[in-house]
Every structure is written in C-alpha cells, then in structure tokens.
MARVEXBA-191936 format. One record per residue: chain; residue number from 1; x, y, z of N, C-alpha, C, O in turn. Coordinates in pm, 1 decimal, always signed. Each point is the difference from the previous one (the first is absolute). Layout:
BEGIN
R   ch     i        nc1        nc2        nc3       cac1       cac2       cac3        cc1        cc2        cc3        oc1        oc2        oc3
R    A   NUM          X          Y          Z          X          Y          Z          X          Y          Z          X          Y          Z
...
//
This chain:
BEGIN
R   ch     i        nc1        nc2        nc3       cac1       cac2       cac3        cc1        cc2        cc3        oc1        oc2        oc3
R    A     1     +772.7    -1454.4    +1410.2      +32.6      +92.0      -83.6      -78.8      +84.1       +2.3      +12.4      +98.3      -73.1
R    A     2      -72.4     +564.3     -104.5      -45.4      +79.0      -84.6     -139.9       +9.4      -43.2      -74.0      -29.7      +93.8
R    A     3      +14.6      +57.8     -193.5     -137.2      +40.7      -25.4      -43.5      -20.1     -143.8      +37.0      +83.1      -83.0
R    A     4     -113.5     -187.4      +45.3      -44.8      -23.7     -136.5     -112.7      +87.8      -47.5      -50.2      +84.1      +74.5
R    A     5      +11.0     -103.4     -196.5     -112.3      +71.4      -54.9      -87.7      -94.0      -76.8      +51.2     -100.8      -48.8
R    A     6     -177.5     +124.7      +33.9      -88.5      -88.9      -73.7     -110.0      +77.5      -73.7      -19.1     +113.4      +43.9
R    A     7      -41.3     -144.3     -126.0     -123.8       +8.1      -78.5      -46.3     +127.6      -69.7      +53.6     +109.7      +15.8
R    A     8     -160.5     -134.8      -96.0      -59.8     +101.7      -82.9     -148.6      -25.4      -10.3      -41.2     -108.6      -40.7
R    A     9      -40.4     +206.5      +76.8     -143.4      -22.0       -3.7      -72.3     +129.4      -30.5      +42.7     +105.6      +46.6
R    A    10     -151.9     -109.7     -123.9      -75.3     +120.2      -35.6      -40.3      +76.5     +124.3      -45.0      -58.9      +98.2
R    A    11      +61.5     +192.9     -102.5      -34.2      +82.4     +114.1     -149.2      +11.0      +18.3      -44.9      +48.1     +104.0
R    A    12      -35.2      -91.4     -202.7     -145.0       +7.4      +10.9      -54.8     -107.3      +91.2     -119.7       -1.4      +28.9
R    A    13     +207.2      -90.8      +18.0      -46.4     -106.2      +87.6      +87.1       -4.2     +124.8      +62.7     -102.3      +27.6
R    A    14      -57.6     +213.9      +50.1      +88.0       +8.5     +115.5      -24.2     -105.5     +104.9      +95.2      -45.3      +63.5
R    A    15     -221.6       +3.5      -42.4      -27.1      -97.1     +106.4      +70.6     -130.6      -26.8      +59.4      -58.8      +90.3
R    A    16      -65.3      +12.7     -214.9      +63.7     -125.4      -36.1     +150.1      +11.4      +15.2      +64.8      -93.5      +47.0
R    A    17       -7.0     +209.1      -86.9     +143.3      +19.2      +10.6      +46.8       -5.5     +143.2     +107.2      -53.1      +28.8
R    A    18     -187.9     +108.3      +62.5      +38.0       -0.2     +141.0       +5.0     -141.3      +54.0      +92.8      -37.3      +71.8
R    A    19     -194.2      -41.5     -107.2       -3.0     -138.5      +48.9     +118.9      -77.9      -53.0      +66.7      -72.2      +74.1
R    A    20      -40.6      +87.8     -204.6     +112.9      -70.9      -59.4     +129.6      +42.5      +64.5      +87.4      -83.0      +25.3
R    A    21      -74.0     +212.3       +2.0     +122.3      +50.1      +61.5      +21.9      -64.1     +135.7     +111.7      -39.1      +34.1
R    A    22     -219.5      +28.5      +43.6      +13.1      -59.9     +133.1      +50.4     -142.5       -9.0      +83.0      -43.2      +80.0
R    A    23     -134.0      -29.5     -178.5      +43.8     -139.4      -16.8     +145.2       -5.1      -39.4      +76.3      -81.1      +52.5
R    A    24      -36.5     +168.7     -146.3     +133.9       -9.7      -55.3     +106.7      +52.9      +93.1     +116.3      -38.9      -11.4
R    A    25     -153.9     +128.8     +105.5      +98.6      +47.6      +95.9      +54.8     -116.0      +79.4     +117.2       -0.4      +37.5
R    A    26     -200.6      -97.5      -11.6      +43.3     -115.3      +78.7      +19.2     -124.0      -84.7       -5.1     -112.5      +49.7
R    A    27      +27.1     +134.8     -178.0      +13.0     -114.3      -89.6     +116.1      -88.7      +35.7       -0.2     -118.9      -32.2
R    A    28     +100.4     +175.0      +98.9     +112.8      -80.9      +41.7      -37.8      -97.4     +108.8      +69.0      -99.2      +23.7
R    A    29     -178.9     +128.6      +42.0      -40.4      -82.7     +112.6      -98.8     -106.5      -45.3      -76.5      +20.4      -94.3
R    A    30      +79.2     -130.6     +160.5      -85.6     -111.7      -38.1     -146.7      +39.0       +2.4      -74.6      -37.2      -90.6
R    A    31      +31.8     +110.4     +190.9     -142.0      +32.8       +9.7      -47.6      +75.6     -121.6     -108.5      -27.5      -51.2
R    A    32     +189.1     +124.6       +2.8      -41.1      +78.9     -115.0       -0.7      -84.0     -125.4      -87.6      +14.4      -85.3
R    A    33     +185.9     -102.8      +74.2       +7.6      -82.0     -119.5     -114.6     -100.2       -6.2      -52.4      -28.9     -107.5
R    A    34      +13.9      -23.6     +222.9     -113.4      -91.2       +3.0     -125.0      +70.8      -47.8      -83.4      -58.0      -69.6
R    A    35      +71.1     +186.3     +108.3     -113.9      +80.4      -45.7       +1.1      +12.6     -151.0     -103.0      -13.4      -66.0
R    A    36     +223.2      +39.9      +11.7       +9.6      +12.5     -145.3      -35.8     -131.2      -67.9      -65.8       -0.8     -104.1
R    A    37     +109.4     -110.4     +163.4      -29.8     -129.6      -57.9     -149.4      -26.1       -3.9      -51.5      -54.5      -97.6
R    A    38      -18.1      +93.1     +203.2     -143.3      -24.3       +5.1      -75.6      +82.9     -101.3     -109.3      -37.4      -42.4
R    A    39     +167.6     +151.2       +2.8      -66.4      +85.2      -98.5      +26.1      -49.0     -141.8      -85.8      +13.6      -87.3
R    A    40     +202.3      -69.9      +64.1      +35.7      -32.6     -137.4      -21.8     -145.3      -36.3      -39.2      -31.4     -112.5
R    A    41      +64.2      -56.6     +206.7       -9.8     -143.1      -27.8     +102.5      -45.0     -101.3      -15.9     -105.4      -61.6
R    A    42     +123.3     +185.4      +43.0     +100.6      -31.5     -100.1     +114.2      -77.5      +60.6      +15.1       -8.6     +121.9
R    A    43      +64.4      -47.3     -209.9     +125.0      -62.2      +40.9     +110.4      +58.6      -84.5       +2.9      -17.9     -121.8
R    A    44      +87.8      +87.8     +186.6     +106.5      +65.2      -74.4     +102.6     -100.8      -47.6      +25.7     -100.1      +67.0
R    A    45      +33.7     +126.9     -184.1     +102.0      -91.6      -52.0     +131.1      +22.4      +71.8      +94.1      +55.7      -56.6
R    A    46      -87.8      -98.7     +180.0     +118.4      +24.6      +81.0     +118.5      -78.0      -52.3      -13.7     -108.6      -56.3
R    A    47     +131.6     +167.8      +76.7     +121.3      -68.6      -38.7      +21.2     -117.0      +94.6      -45.7       +3.6     +114.2
R    A    48     +114.3     -106.8     -160.2      +22.8     -114.9      +87.7      +68.1      +43.4     +128.2     +100.7      +70.7       -3.5
R    A    49     -154.4     -112.1     +115.4      +60.1      +28.7     +129.3      +21.4     -132.7      +70.5      -70.0      -97.2      -28.1
R    A    50     +165.9      +92.1     +119.3      +25.6     -126.2      +69.2     -126.0      -50.2      +67.0      -69.6      +78.0      +65.1
R    A    51      +37.9     -206.0      -78.9     -121.1      -54.5      +58.4      +17.3      -19.3     +149.1     +111.8       -7.2      +51.2
R    A    52     -226.0       -1.1      +18.2       +5.2      -16.7     +144.6      +64.0     -133.3      +36.8      +67.3      -11.6     +102.4
R    A    53      -89.1      -89.9     -187.8      +53.3     -132.2      +31.6     +150.7       -7.5      -14.6      +65.6      -80.4      +66.2
R    A    54       -9.9     +165.6     -154.3     +144.2       -3.7      -19.0      +71.1     +101.2      +87.9     +122.9       +3.1       +6.3
R    A    55     -202.1      +80.2      +62.2      +58.7     +106.8      +78.7      +75.9      -54.5     +119.1      -33.1     -104.1      +56.7
R    A    56     +134.5     +177.5      -21.7      +73.2      -28.3     +121.9      +41.5     -145.3      +13.3      -19.9      -61.7     +104.6
R    A    57      +77.3       +7.5     -210.1      +39.2     -140.7       +3.1     +120.0      -23.3      +89.5      +21.6     -110.3      +50.1
R    A    58      +56.8     +216.6      -30.5     +117.1      -17.0      +85.4       +2.6     +109.5     +104.5      -32.9     +115.2      -28.1
R    A    59      +71.3     -151.1     +145.9       +4.7      +97.1     +109.0     +122.1      +88.8      -13.8      +99.0      -40.6      -60.9
R    A    60     -104.0     +162.8     +116.9     +118.5      +83.9       +0.7     +113.4      -73.5      +69.7      -22.3      -70.8      +98.3
R    A    61     +141.2      +87.2     -148.1     +113.7      -71.3      +58.3      +25.3      +48.4     +141.7      -44.7     +107.7      +39.5
R    A    62     +116.9     -188.6      +35.9      +29.1      +36.4     +138.4      +84.4     +125.4       +8.6       +4.6      +66.5     +103.5
R    A    63      +62.9      -34.6     -214.5      +84.0     +119.7       -1.0      -83.0     +126.8      -21.9      +48.1     +111.5      +20.0
R    A    64     -173.1     -131.0      -61.2      -86.5     +115.1      -24.1      -40.0      +60.5     +133.3      -48.7      -70.2      +88.6
R    A    65      +69.1     +199.7      -74.4      -32.8      +69.0     +124.3     -135.5      +66.6       -9.3      -56.1      +14.7     -108.6
R    A    66       +4.1      +25.3     +222.7     -125.8      +73.5       +2.9      +12.0     +127.7      -82.7      -95.1      +41.7      -66.0
R    A    67     +211.8      +19.0      +70.6      +21.7     +123.3      -76.0       -7.6      -27.1     -149.8      -51.9      +82.3      -75.5
R    A    68     +103.6     -197.9      +31.9       -5.8      -36.1     -141.9     -144.9      -18.2      -45.0      -40.2      +49.5     -105.3
R    A    69      -37.4     -121.3     +186.8     -140.6      -23.5      -33.4      -75.4     +132.0       -4.2      -75.5      +25.6      -93.9
R    A    70      +95.3      +57.3     +193.6      -68.2     +129.5       +4.6      +33.7      +83.8     -122.1      -88.8      +60.0      -60.4
R    A    71     +215.6      -55.3      +23.6      +41.4      +79.7     -115.7      -63.6      -52.6     -128.0      -46.0      +78.3      -83.2
R    A    72      +43.2     -210.4      +66.9      -57.1      -58.9     -121.3     -150.4      +23.7       -8.4      -52.6      +30.8     -107.0
R    A    73      -15.8      -45.2     +219.1     -144.8      +19.0       +2.3      -35.5     +146.4      -27.8      -90.2      +28.2      -78.8
R    A    74     +160.1      +63.0     +142.4      -29.2     +142.1      -22.1      +35.2      +43.2     -141.6      -64.6      +88.8      -55.6
R    A    75     +166.5     -150.9       -3.1      +34.7      +31.5     -138.6     -111.2      -45.2      -93.2      -34.5      +70.5      -94.8
R    A    76      -21.6     -188.0     +121.5     -111.2      -49.0      -81.4     -121.3      +90.9      +14.3      -68.1      +30.0      -98.1
R    A    77      +41.7      +13.2     +219.5     -115.3      +87.4      +25.1      +16.7     +133.1      -72.1      -92.5      +48.7      -64.9
R    A    78     +210.6       +9.2      +77.0      +26.0     +127.5      -67.7       -7.6      -17.5     -150.9      -51.4      +86.9      -70.5
R    A    79     +102.8     -200.1      +20.5       -6.7      -25.2     -143.6     -142.7      -10.0      -49.6      -33.0      +51.5     -106.8
R    A    80      -52.7     -118.4     +185.0     -140.4       -9.8      -38.0      -65.9     +137.2       -0.4      -74.0      +33.7      -92.4
R    A    81     +100.5      +44.3     +194.6      -56.3     +135.0       +5.7      +40.1      +80.6     -124.6      -84.4      +62.4      -64.5
R    A    82     +211.9      -64.8      +32.3      +48.1      +78.1     -113.7      -60.3      -50.7     -131.2      -35.0      +79.4      -87.4
R    A    83      +23.1     -210.4      +74.2      -58.7      -56.8     -121.7     -146.0      +41.3      -13.1      -47.4      +30.2     -109.6
R    A    84      -23.1      -29.2     +221.7     -140.8      +39.3       -5.8      -15.4     +148.9      -28.2      -90.0      +39.7      -74.1
R    A    85     +175.0      +41.8     +130.9       -4.2     +144.0      -26.7      +13.0      +24.6     -150.4      -75.5      +77.8      -58.2
R    A    86     +172.6     -145.7       -3.7      +21.8      +15.8     -144.0     -120.3      -49.7      -79.1      -41.8      +64.8      -96.0
R    A    87      -13.8     -178.0     +134.7     -114.6      -56.1      -72.0     -123.7      +87.5      +15.1      -73.7      +20.6      -96.5
R    A    88      +50.7      +30.6     +216.5     -118.7      +81.5      +26.1       +6.7     +135.4      -70.6     -103.4      +61.7      -26.0
R    A    89     +223.4      -16.0       -4.6      +15.1     +128.1      -68.9      -55.3       -4.9     -141.6      -35.0     +103.4      -57.0
R    A    90      +27.0     -223.4       +0.0      -52.9      -16.0     -136.0     -111.5     -103.9       -7.1      -51.1      -29.5     -108.0
R    A    91      +13.4      -25.8     +223.3     -102.6     -105.3       +6.6      +39.7     -119.3      -86.4      -81.7      -54.0      -74.5
R    A    92     +207.8      +13.9      +85.5      +52.5     -109.6      -81.4       +3.3     -129.6      +80.1      +89.1      -21.0      +82.3
R    A    93     -186.5      -65.1     -107.1       -9.5     -126.3      +73.1     +108.4      -99.6      -39.8      +21.5      -98.6      +70.4
R    A    94      +46.4     +122.5     -180.7     +101.2      -93.8      -48.3     +142.4      +40.9      +35.8      +95.7      -57.1      -52.2
R    A    95      -81.0     +154.3     +139.8     +133.2      +42.1      +41.8      +79.8     -121.6      +49.4      -37.5      -64.6      +97.9
R    A    96     +146.2      +35.3     -166.2      +76.1     -122.2      +27.8      +60.2       -1.3     +139.7      +12.3     -106.4      +60.7
R    A    97      +25.1     +222.4       -8.9      +66.7       +5.6     +129.5      -87.7      -49.6     +114.2      +51.5      -38.9     +104.8
R    A    98     -182.5      +39.6     -123.5      -87.8      -47.8     +106.7      +32.1     -144.4      +37.4       +3.2      -34.8     +118.1
R    A    99      +20.6      -49.2     -218.9      +28.0     -141.4      +24.9     +137.8      -22.7      +60.9      +29.1     -109.4      +48.5
R    A   100      +55.4     +211.0      -50.6     +131.9      -12.2      +59.7       -7.5       +5.5     +152.4      +84.3      -55.9      +70.1
R    A   101     -187.4     +124.6      -20.6       -8.6      +22.2     +144.0     -127.2      -54.0      +64.5       -9.4       -2.8     +122.7
R    A   102      -88.1      -40.0     -201.7     -125.7      -49.4      +56.1      -31.9     -139.7      -50.0      +31.1      -35.4     -113.7
R    A   103      -93.9      -44.0     +200.5      -47.3     -132.3      -37.4     -149.9       -6.0      +22.5      -57.8      +88.2      +63.5
R    A   104       -4.7     -192.2     -115.5     -144.6      -14.8      +19.2      -31.6      -37.5     +145.7      +77.2      -71.7      +63.6
R    A   105     -190.2     +119.9      -11.4     -109.5      +63.4      -73.6      +16.1     +149.6      -25.0      -75.7      +56.9      -78.6
R    A   106     +173.1       +8.6     +143.7      +10.9     +145.1      -13.7      +28.6      +43.5     -142.7      -51.5     +102.6      -44.5
R    A   107     +132.8     -178.7      -28.4      +33.4      +38.4     -136.6     -125.7       +6.0      -86.4      -22.5      +98.8      -70.0
R    A   108      -58.3     -202.6      +74.3     -122.6       -2.4      -78.5      -95.4     +110.4      +44.2      -59.9      +67.6      -83.7
R    A   109      +45.6      -49.2     +213.5      -89.7     +102.6      +52.8      +42.3     +139.9      -44.6      -83.7      +83.8      -33.4
R    A   110     +213.5      -60.3      +33.5      +50.6     +130.4      -40.6      -26.7      +26.0     -147.9      -37.5     +110.8      -38.3
R    A   111      +56.6     -212.3      -43.9      -26.7      +16.0     -143.0     -148.6      +26.9      -25.0      -34.7      +81.2      -85.8
R    A   112      -52.5     -148.6     +159.9     -143.3      +24.5      -15.3      -35.9     +143.4      +40.2      -81.6      +64.8      -65.6
R    A   113     +142.3      -16.3     +172.4      -25.3     +137.3      +43.3      +45.8     +100.5     -105.4      -67.6      +99.9      -24.7
R    A   114     +182.0     -126.4      -37.0      +50.7      +89.3     -104.7      -88.9       -4.5     -124.1      -16.5     +101.5      -67.7
R    A   115      -40.4     -217.0      +37.3      -93.3       -8.5     -111.8     -124.3      +84.5      +26.8      -49.7      +68.5      -89.4
R    A   116       +0.3      -73.9     +212.1     -115.5      +82.0      +38.1      +34.1     +147.8      -14.2      -79.0      +79.1      -51.5
R    A   117     +196.1      -44.4      +97.4      +47.9     +137.6       -8.8       +2.1      +47.9     -145.0      -46.5     +109.8      -30.7
R    A   118     +100.5     -192.6      -57.4      +10.7      +37.2     -141.8     -137.1      +17.5      -63.5      -21.0      +92.7      -78.3
R    A   119      -73.0     -181.8     +111.6     -133.6       +9.8      -58.6      -69.2     +130.3      +36.0      -77.8      +54.2      -78.5
R    A   120     +106.8       -4.8     +197.7      -65.3     +122.4      +44.9      +82.4     +125.3      -29.6      -38.6     +110.2      +39.1
R    A   121     +150.5     -126.2     -107.1      +78.8     +115.4      -40.7      +65.0      +74.6     +114.6      +10.8     +122.6       -3.4
R    A   122      +32.9     -196.5     +105.8      +63.7      +62.5     +115.7     +148.9      -34.1       +1.9      +39.7     -114.0      -24.5
R    A   123      +40.2     +214.0      +53.7     +143.3      -21.5      +19.7      +40.3      +70.9     +129.1      -71.8      +87.4      +48.7
R    A   124     +185.5     -125.1       +5.6      +48.8      +64.4     +122.5     +118.2      +90.3      -32.3      +86.4      -33.4      -81.1
R    A   125      -85.3     +148.6     +146.9     +114.9      +88.8      -15.0      +59.6      +25.4     +138.4      -69.6       -0.5     +101.6
R    A   126     +199.7      +22.6     -101.9      +69.2      +17.3     +126.7      +52.4     -132.8      +52.4      +12.3      -97.0      -74.8
R    A   127      +18.3      +93.4     +203.6      +53.3     -121.1      +61.5      -50.6      -11.1     +143.8      -21.5     +100.9      +67.1
R    A   128       +2.8     -224.3      -20.6      -25.8      -18.5     +142.9     +134.1      -14.0      +71.9     +104.5      -15.1      -63.4
R    A   129     -108.9      +20.2     +193.6     +120.1      -30.1      +78.6      -38.3     -108.6      +99.8     -117.8      -17.2      +31.6
R    A   130     +216.0      -54.9      +17.2      -29.8     -107.5      +93.4     +114.7      -22.0      +96.4     +115.5      +30.9      -29.1
R    A   131     -150.2      -84.6     +143.9      +98.0      -35.5     +102.3      -30.0     -143.0      +41.3      -88.7      -24.7      +81.7
R    A   132     +162.3      -68.1     -137.9      -28.7     -142.0      +21.1     +101.3      -64.8      +93.4     +116.5      +39.4       +5.2
R    A   133     -163.5     -139.0      +67.9      +89.2      -79.3      +84.3      -49.0     -143.6       +3.2     -119.7      -26.6      -10.4
R    A   134     +214.0      -65.3      +25.1      -34.1     -141.3      +11.7      -32.2      -25.8     +146.8      +83.4      +21.8      +87.9
R    A   135     -205.7      -68.6      -62.6      -43.8      -19.4     +138.3       -2.8     -146.7      +42.7      -25.6      -30.3     +116.5
R    A   136      +51.8      -60.6     -210.3       +2.3     -141.1      +36.4      +44.4      -83.9     -117.7      -11.4      +41.8     -115.2
R    A   137      +62.7     -161.9     +144.8      +44.3      -89.4     -107.3      -11.7     -144.7      +44.3      +24.0      -33.5     +116.0
R    A   138      -61.0      -50.6     -209.9       -4.1     -144.9      +23.0     +106.0      -62.8      -90.5      -17.6       -7.6     -121.6
R    A   139     +126.1      -36.6     +181.5     +110.5      -60.6      -75.2      +20.9     -145.1      +39.1     +104.6      -58.3      -28.8
R    A   140     -204.7       -0.5      +94.8      +14.0     -137.4      +46.3      -90.6      -98.0      -72.4      +35.6     -117.0      -14.0
R    A   141     -150.3     +161.0      -31.9      -91.8      -88.2      -72.2      -38.0      +63.0     -133.5       -8.1     +122.2      -12.5
R    A   142      -15.0     -207.7      -87.0      -35.7      +47.6     -132.5     -148.6      +25.7      -11.3      -80.2      -71.9      +59.4
R    A   143      +42.1     +175.1     -135.9      +87.1      +95.8      -69.1      +61.0     +101.1      +97.3      -63.0      +38.5      +98.5
R    A   144     +185.2       +3.4     -126.9      +68.8      +97.5      +82.4      -54.5     +138.5      -33.5       -2.8      +40.2     -116.3
R    A   145      -39.7      +30.9     +217.8      -67.3     +127.8      -22.1      +50.9     +107.8      +94.9      +67.3      -27.9      +99.2
R    A   146     -101.2     +150.4     -132.5      +31.2     +113.9      +86.3     -116.5      +97.7       -6.3      -65.3      +13.8     -103.4
R    A   147      +40.2      +53.1     +214.1     -107.5      +98.9       +7.9      +59.9     +139.8       -0.1      +96.3      +28.2      +71.2
R    A   148     -155.2      +58.7     -152.5      +45.6     +138.3      -11.5     -111.9      +91.6      +43.8     -113.2      -12.9      -46.7
R    A   149     +143.7     +105.8     +136.1      -97.1     +102.5      +38.9      +51.3     +134.3      -49.4     +116.8      +34.2      +18.4
R    A   150     -204.8      +40.1      -80.5      +39.4     +123.1      -66.8      -95.1     +113.0      +35.4     -119.2      -22.2      +21.4
R    A   151     +172.0     +142.0      -15.4      -83.5     +120.3       +7.8       +5.3      +63.7     -138.0      +99.8      +61.6      -37.2
R    A   152     -208.1      -76.9      -38.2       -4.8      +51.5     -137.2      -61.9     +139.2       +0.3     -108.4      +20.5      +54.7
R    A   153     +177.1      +73.8     -115.5      -48.3     +138.3      -10.0      -27.7      +30.0     -146.7      +92.4      +12.0      -80.4
R    A   154     -221.2       +0.1      +46.0      -39.7      +24.7     -139.5      -34.7     +146.6      -25.4      -62.7      +33.2     -100.6
R    A   155     +103.9      +53.8     +192.5      -32.4     +142.3      -14.0      +44.0      +55.6     -135.1      -72.4      +78.5      -61.2
R    A   156     +189.6     -118.4      +14.9      +52.7      +52.4     -125.2      -21.9      -90.7     -119.4      +62.0      +18.1     -104.8
R    A   157     -150.4     -115.9     +120.6      -26.2      -96.1     -108.0     -146.1      +13.4      -39.0      -87.7      -52.3      +68.8
R    A   158      +60.8     +121.8     -178.5     -136.0      +42.8      -31.9      -57.0      -70.7     -122.8      +63.4       +0.0     -105.5
R    A   159     -183.3      -60.9     +117.3      -66.6      -56.0     -117.4      -65.3     +112.5      -78.5      -70.8      +83.0      +56.9
R    A   160      +94.5      -80.1     -186.8      -55.6     +105.9      -83.5      -59.0      -58.3     -128.0      +31.8     -112.0      -39.8
R    A   161     -118.4     +191.1      -23.5      -54.2      -36.7     -129.1     +112.2       +9.1     -102.9      +67.0     +102.7      -10.6
R    A   162      -46.9     -209.8      -64.8     +111.7       -2.2      -94.9       -4.6     +114.8      -99.9     +103.0      +57.7      -34.9
R    A   163     -223.1      -25.7      -10.4      -13.6     +102.6     -103.7       +0.6     +141.6      +56.5      +69.6      +87.2      -52.1
R    A   164     -147.0      -63.6     +158.7      -16.0     +135.2      +52.7      +97.4      +33.6     +111.0      +22.7     +117.0      +31.0
R    A   165      +35.8     -222.3      +29.9      +90.0      +13.2     +115.2      -72.3      +54.1     +122.8      +64.5      +47.8      +93.3
R    A   166     -195.8      -54.6      -91.9      -78.0      +43.0     +116.0      +10.9     -107.1     +108.2      -19.4     -117.9      -29.5
R    A   167      +50.0     +155.4     +153.9      +11.0      -98.3     +108.0     -129.0      -79.0      +18.3     -109.9      +52.8      -16.9
R    A   168     +125.1     -179.9      +51.7     -115.5      -86.9      +21.6       +8.9      -63.6     +137.8      -23.5     -119.8      +15.8
R    A   169      +57.5     +200.8      +83.6      +15.7      -50.3     +135.9     -134.7       -5.7      +72.0      -97.0      +63.9      -40.9
R    A   170      +93.5     -140.8     +147.4     -120.8      -13.4      +80.0      +14.4      +84.5     +126.2      +86.9      -27.8      +82.6
R    A   171     -170.6     +130.4      -66.1      +10.0      +88.1     +117.5      -13.4      -78.5     +130.2      -80.7      -92.2      +11.2
R    A   172     +160.9     +131.0      +85.4      -10.9      -59.9     +131.8      +70.5     -132.5      +18.0       -1.4      -55.4     +110.0
R    A   173      +63.0       +2.9     -214.1      +68.2     -128.3      +11.6     +139.2      +17.6      +59.3      +71.9      +93.9      -34.3
R    A   174      -34.7     -185.5     +124.1     +131.9       +6.5      +63.2     +109.1      -10.7     -105.5       -7.5      -83.4      -90.3
R    A   175     +108.1     +168.1     +102.4     +110.2       -0.5      -95.6     +126.6      -63.5      +57.7      +91.9      -34.5      -74.3
R    A   176      -87.5      +19.2     +206.5     +110.9      -69.1      +67.0      -59.9     -113.8      +81.9      -84.8      +23.2      +86.2
R    A   177     +128.7     -146.1     -112.9      -60.6     -113.5      +68.2      +94.8     -119.1       -1.6      +98.9       -3.0      -73.2
R    A   178     -132.6      -94.9     +156.4      +81.7     -120.3      +11.8      -27.0      -96.7     -115.1     -112.6      -13.9      -47.6
R    A   179     +218.8      -51.3       +5.4       -9.1     -103.8     -101.8      +77.8     -121.0      +51.7     +116.2      +12.0      +38.8
R    A   180     -181.3     -128.6      -38.8      +65.4     -122.8      +43.5      +19.0      -89.6     -122.2      -95.9      -29.1      -71.4
R    A   181     +218.2      -14.0      +47.9      +31.5      -82.1     -117.4      +74.5     -126.5      +41.8      +59.5       -7.6     +107.5
R    A   182      -65.0      -90.7     -196.0      +71.3     -125.4      +23.2      +94.6      -26.9     -116.1      -38.6       +9.7     -116.5
R    A   183     +162.2      -43.4     +149.1      +99.1      -38.7     -101.0      +25.7     -149.8      +15.4       -8.3      -54.4     +110.1
R    A   184      +39.7      -11.5     -221.7      +27.3     -143.8       +3.6     +130.5      -28.6      -73.6      +28.5      +59.6     -103.8
R    A   185      +50.1     -151.6     +159.3     +128.1      -35.3      -61.5      -20.8     -117.3      -95.0      -58.0     -101.8      +37.6
R    A   186     +106.2     +117.0     -161.5      -14.3     -103.3     -101.5     +129.4      -79.6      -14.0     +104.3      +38.4      +53.1
R    A   187     -112.8     -149.8     -125.7     +113.4      -91.1       -5.1     +122.2      +57.0      -71.1     +109.7      -54.5      +11.5
R    A   188     -128.4     +163.7      -84.7     +115.6      +63.9      -63.3      +63.5     +104.4      +90.9      +92.8      +70.5      -39.6
R    A   189     -144.3      -61.6     +162.4      +57.9      +92.3      +97.0      -66.2     +136.2       +5.4      +30.4      +80.3      +88.2
R    A   190     -120.7      -53.2     -181.5      -65.5     +131.0       -1.8     -109.8       +8.4     +105.2      -65.4      -99.4      +31.9
R    A   191      +46.6     +219.2      +21.1     -115.2      +31.2      +82.8      -96.5      +79.8      -86.7      +38.1     +101.3      -58.6
R    A   192     -163.5     -146.8      +50.3     -103.6      +70.1      -76.1     -114.0      +38.5      +93.2      -31.0      -72.0      +94.9
R    A   193      -30.4     +185.2     -122.6     -114.6      +44.5      +78.9     -123.7      -71.6      -55.0      -31.6      +12.5     -118.3
R    A   194      -37.7      -86.8     +203.5     -113.0      -79.8      -47.8     -135.3      +47.1      +53.5     -104.5      -37.1      -53.3
R    A   195     +106.9     +118.8     +158.7     -123.6      +54.2      +55.0      +25.7     +140.8      +50.0     +110.1      +31.8      +45.0
R    A   196     -213.7      +53.6      -53.3      +13.5     +135.4      +51.7     -138.8      +56.0      +26.2      -85.7       -2.6      -88.3
R    A   197      +63.0      +53.0     +208.4     -132.1      +50.4      +35.7      +12.4     +130.0      +79.1      +81.7      +10.9      +91.5
R    A   198     -163.5      +86.9     -128.0       +0.3     +129.1      +67.5     -103.5       +2.0     +110.8     -106.7      -60.3      -11.6
R    A   199     +139.1     +129.5     +117.9      -94.8      +20.2     +110.4      -12.8     +149.8      +23.4      +76.6      +59.1      +76.1
R    A   200     -175.3       +1.9     -143.1      -18.0     +145.4      +10.3      -53.4      +43.2     +135.7       -4.8     +119.2      +30.2
R    A   201      -35.2     -215.8      +51.4      -45.8      +34.4     +134.6     +116.6      +20.6      +94.9      -18.9      +38.8     +115.2
R    A   202     +139.8      -64.9     -164.0     +120.2      +15.3      +81.8      +91.0     +105.7      -60.8      +94.4      -33.5      -71.5
R    A   203     -121.7     +160.8      +99.1      +87.1     +105.6      -53.3     +138.5       -9.4      +62.4      +17.4      -56.1     +108.1
R    A   204      +79.4     +111.6     -177.4     +136.5       -5.7      +51.5      +72.2     +132.2      -29.5     +116.9      +15.8      +35.4
//
C-alpha cells in the first residue's frame, strides 16, 4: 500500500527537529521503528493482532491462483500504507485501521514510531506514492508468506512542526528508495504486513 504528515516541535530547536524528522520519514520501515524503540523504551498498547503461532494455520486452497495471492497481498500493503498515512497526519498511535492491515512486529513498531512522533510535535502533510509488486511467495510451508518490493516516493510527504507547520526534513536524504516488506497469511485468510524495511542506498 500517497503522503502522510507528522509532528510539531519548537522552531528554537531546529537540530532536534531535523533528527526526529529523519527518523519519522522512515517510520514505516523496520529500521526506523527500531530506532524509535531504542530511544523510548516504551511498549505501545497495541490492539490484539493475530499471533505468530496461530498465523497461517491453513494453506491457500488449490483453487487459489497466483493472481489471487498477489491481489490480496498488494491490497494488504496498500491498506497499511493508507492507514499509516492517516495516522501520521495526526501522530495517532491508536489508529484502529493499523491493526487491520499490519501484524507484529510491524504493528508494535509502527505504534512506537507514532508515539515518538507525537512527543516531538511532528505531523506529516501530503502523501507519498508507491509502486509495489510481489516478488516471491511461500505457499508450501508454514507460515505462508509473500515478499513485496516497492519504490516509495516521499517527495510529497513532508514532516512538519504541528504548531508552526515549518518543514522538518533532513537535507540530502533520499526521497525515492526501495522498501522490502513481508506479508503473512493468517488462519482467517487475511494477509497482514509483518515486516517492512527501507533501503535508502537503493534509489528508484
């Protein structure tokens, strides 16, 4: 799965705002969220998500085609993107839609990143765009998973100070880059995004 917005921070401390902005631009990615976790040491009150042990209890039926799997996985990815865009626009870590499309550890990591965003008064305005494709799938052994490769363009998705609306971007940072994500099929038939990592060294 446009361009979110995040945060609010006093303009008298621009250096801190820039660092926070850099972290939050990639908050959707595991690497950025891990960074947020190391700074906060918090545990967000995440909504119940399907556990790893109960995931993918049943394999896709023989009637399920590659096209069906691809469509379901990409729908989950797009849903997660849209849910995060909405959450980042207000720095709302409790946005219910996140749990509809994401499972742990990504769900917890995303909520922690949004909490960091809120503490620093940063919100995102605008939308990112993305071009995602399913590049692989494991439908033979549990857990059943699929890999998504995406070209994420954050050019139009700007972190700003919530109060002043002053941009809090990091100069020189890549705005178009590869993102690799993993989706997992749960026993209720849903595909949820459980991992996502950005690689800014791979522009697209």
